[in-house]
Structures are given as C-alpha cells and as structure tokens.
Steps between C-alpha positions, in 0.01 A plus 500: 500500500713367783304689763174368359638145514574554869149642546634835617235766456634835617247723323690825568821358355325366190320833448840673499625248242222611263714810438816305414657595164525132399178380333556142621516613863181703454316201349611268782400755765155528341459122495596488868245772580209341310365310806496829696370718214166576665673643807747724314475878535304610194655849486859372511420243235320756281814715494673217320259530206639842401641545150845586635537153650659215309277260308583220747386713795174604327421144392572362847285764669217431255530127567479561875194722452333221304532286812404794724151498349202735528520864405878496547521261207285728283689816602830338400361395163360849433837654593676285240258537210725762341829324586770529232564124512267323255470175695435669833251743344316206338493308831361809677225543241410132528484532880257793470284304257492197732452690826177442685428581865475187712144377533361739241366429157568844359692818573195702397150350529382370166852485358679166472821467696704326229630603162553864415212633712732710717670645194164598355395644837808719499390656174147553635565647841698237686813712471418676827508164678829411335637839606406430859650152485825614343530812713515721191302819451368389163495191286782553254577139415510430128221243518244745645 
C-alpha cells in the first residue's frame, strides 16, 4: 500500500509479489497492478490460476484478467469454472455468462450474447470453441 501511495509502479516487482505466501501482500500487489493489467504477460498470469496456487493468488490473477479484457478474460474464466473454491468458481461462471466480444451482439449469429447462451452453446457444439479458448483438448468442465 505504501508503494502505491508513492505512485511507484514497478510491474516486475509487483508481479513477483503475486507469489508471496501472505494473502494480504498478494492482494495489495494485485491492486497495484490493476492499472497495468492489459499489458501483463498473459501466460505468466495464467500460470497463477492453477489449482496448486493459493486462493489469494488465483483470485488476484482472475481479477487482473478481468481488467485485461478480451479473450484473455474469457480464457481465465473458463480455466476457473471447475475451481475447488465455491466463490471463485461462481465468479468464473458469472464471467463466462456475461462475456461478449467487444462490438458484437452475439458470440454465434442468431444467439443472444447475454444470459446462459454460452452455456447452452457448450452443450450443443460450442465445447470445441471453449476447448480452443481454454487450451484443453476437450471440454471437460462440469457445466458443459
């Protein structure tokens, strides 16, 4: 918090703090990185969504992806749909439901962008798209 008050924005240092064992440090590092979220390395940030990471690290990475935007935001949400943490899993599912490409009315022509359209699409053939977005070979998420 002190570095933010001084307007110090050393992105590399704050990225390293995302791996700190103290949840408070991780949260503060994420808050400091929010203004730079769109410029963060997507691959390095995605590694912090892994199940082996602490809840604070996964939540902070997800929060940064929400600011990152675009497909990165959707990929992060898809990666967390099966997360063991109820709140994070719920937030990821909500993010998938709300996701809509910028400037587009629908993900698939004739399908509304809002609501559960993407979840229904997964059951009816959209799973291949989700697989591509998540980097998985097949759609194995519980909501598919």
